[in-house]
KOLFISE-737128 format. One record per residue (C-alpha): residue number from 1; residue in one letter; x, y, z. Coordinates in pm, whole numbers, plus 50000, padded with zeros to 5 digits. Layout:
<recs>
   num   residu      xx      yy      zz
   NUM        A       X       Y       Z
...
</recs>
This chain:
<recs>
   num   residu      xx      yy      zz
     1        M   93261   55210   89888
     2        T   93448   55503   89739
     3        E   93391   55872   89799
     4        G   93078   55998   89625
     5        E   92944   55646   89571
     6        A   92592   55587   89699
     7        P   92580   55344   89992
     8        R   92455   54997   89907
     9        A   92129   54883   90061
    10        V   92177   54643   90349
    11        S   92037   54297   90294
    12        P   91720   54252   90502
    13        T   91869   53934   90644
    14        L   92177   54117   90767
    15        A   91964   54404   90892
    16        T   91749   54172   91100
    17        G   92032   53950   91212
    18        A   91814   53651   91128
    19        V   91625   53676   91457
    20        G   91253   53627   91404
    21        I   90957   53639   91638
    22        I   90660   53407   91589
    23        Y   90346   53450   91799
    24        D   90136   53170   91649
    25        R   90240   52815   91740
    26        A   90090   52677   91418
    27        V   90317   52910   91218
    28        L   90610   52794   91430
    29        G   90534   52429   91355
    30        A   90512   52502   90983
    31        A   90837   52702   90990
    32        M   91016   52420   91170
    33        S   90889   52172   90910
    34        D   91013   52399   90631
    35        L   91355   52425   90793
    36        Q   91384   52050   90843
    37        A   91285   51997   90478
    38        R   91575   52227   90384
    39        D   91817   52019   90592
    40        Y   91852   52263   90881
    41        R   91950   52120   91215
    42        V   91658   52247   91426
    43        M   91731   52283   91797
    44        A   91421   52369   92000
    45        F   91429   52482   92362
    46        D   91145   52528   92610
    47        C   91245   52848   92789
    48        R   90993   52787   93071
    49        R   91239   52531   93207
    50        W   91513   52790   93248
    51        S   91490   52900   93610
    52        N   91796   53124   93575
    53        P   92061   53222   93319
    54        L   92293   52944   93431
    55        T   92028   52683   93352
    56        A   91985   52839   93006
    57        G   92361   52837   92944
    58        Q   92391   52475   93060
    59        E   92114   52352   92830
    60        L   92234   52554   92531
    61        G   92598   52452   92582
    62        A   92508   52084   92602
    63        A   92288   52104   92291
    64        F   92562   52281   92092
    65        E   92813   52020   92211
    66        M   93046   52275   92365
    67        P   93366   52133   92513
    68        E   93337   52052   92883
    69        S   93632   52283   92953
    70        L   93428   52592   92861
    71        P   93196   52749   93118
    72        R   92839   52723   92998
    73        T   92724   53077   93052
    74        I   92521   53285   92805
    75        P   92817   53503   92694
    76        V   93044   53199   92645
    77        V   92772   53014   92452
    78        G   92742   53320   92226
    79        S   93118   53339   92175
    80        Y   93131   52967   92100
    81        L   92861   53000   91834
    82        E   93041   53299   91681
    83        E   93362   53094   91657
    84        L   93165   52808   91507
    85        A   93015   53052   91255
    86        R   93365   53151   91140
    87        S   93439   52792   91043
    88        D   93593   52706   90708
    89        A   93345   52419   90670
    90        P   93167   52415   90334
    91        F   92829   52584   90294
    92        G   92551   52353   90405
    93        D   92756   52174   90673
    94        Q   92499   52046   90924
    95        S   92678   52204   91219
    96        L   92654   52541   91042
    97        R   92304   52511   90900
    98        L   92134   52561   91230
    99        A   91796   52691   91346
   100        I   91766   52776   91716
   101        V   91405   52788   91836
   102        L   91343   52953   92173
   103        G   90995   52835   92269
   104        V   90780   53035   92513
   105        F   91057   53291   92534
   106        D   90824   53551   92687
   107        D   90825   53344   93007
   108        F   91205   53372   93034
   109        V   91186   53744   92953
   110        K   90937   53804   93235
   111        R   91161   53633   93490
   112        Q   91510   53725   93363
   113        R   91471   54021   93125
   114        A   91835   54138   93118
   115        D   91969   53786   93064
   116        A   91704   53710   92800
   117        L   91804   54022   92606
   118        M   92171   53931   92641
   119        L   92096   53583   92505
   120        L   91915   53726   92201
   121        D   92199   53970   92141
   122        E   92458   53691   92157
   123        L   92259   53465   91926
   124        G   92192   53754   91686
   125        Q   92564   53832   91670
   126        A   92642   53468   91597
   127        S   92376   53470   91326
   128        R   92524   53777   91159
   129        M   92875   53632   91182
   130        A   92754   53310   91019
   131        Q   92610   53506   90727
   132        L   92943   53677   90669
   133        F   93103   53335   90631
   134        Q   92817   53199   90419
   135        H   92675   52980   90695
   136        R   92326   52991   90847
   137        I   92242   53025   91215
   138        L   91878   53130   91241
   139        V   91712   53227   91566
   140        I   91337   53196   91608
   141        V   91172   53333   91919
   142        Q   90826   53197   91995
   143        S   90610   53406   92225
   144        D   90258   53361   92356
   145        D   90252   53733   92437
   146        P   90166   53930   92119
   147        E   90291   54248   92290
   148        L   90644   54111   92326
   149        D   90887   54309   92116
   150        F   91257   54384   92140
   151        V   91327   54745   92055
   152        A   91699   54720   92133
   153        L   91754   54415   91910
   154        P   91700   54388   91536
   155        T   91421   54136   91487
   156        M   91165   54047   91223
   157        T   90806   53949   91301
   158        I   90696   53640   91110
   159        P   90315   53652   91099
   160        D   90252   53352   90872
   161        R   90412   53062   90688
   162        H   90414   53246   90356
   163        T   90622   53530   90502
   164        F   90866   53277   90644
   165        R   90895   53075   90323
   166        T   90945   53378   90099
   167        S   91188   53554   90330
   168        L   91559   53569   90265
   169        W   91604   53327   90554
   170        T   91507   53027   90350
   171        R   91614   53151   90008
   172        A   91986   53111   90077
   173        R   92189   52881   89856
   174        P   92084   52517   89907
</recs>
């Protein structure tokens, strides 16, 4: 941008960091089906099983096939995904066309709020980094609590399948 030039509008996908919240499980199922039909690698986690942040980091690290030499903590998992997002792999590479679904996330938030917010921040940063390198790491938070909202993190509420299908999330290059 040069002096005097009007700033360009930020893409809604970049503005949201590709972190979406879904409150209806039927919408979540439909969104996951849509992602699988578009060849996304969908990784779903049941956050009720995470008794502490270490458990979350262990499960996420194993699912993302992190090297054993790396500690599987939430910040390291986030850094690993950011490095993965910077990959020179071609657009559409299965390891970089990823949808992370955090099921019943409100349960983890109630028990470990600070760590849950840190996890969303780390995943959101990895998602934004992936977009810069023309990769896709989408984060979907499923909550049974319709009051759950994250003021400190850029998120997008996905109320129905139509909103999800017509969003910029799924309209990226095939």
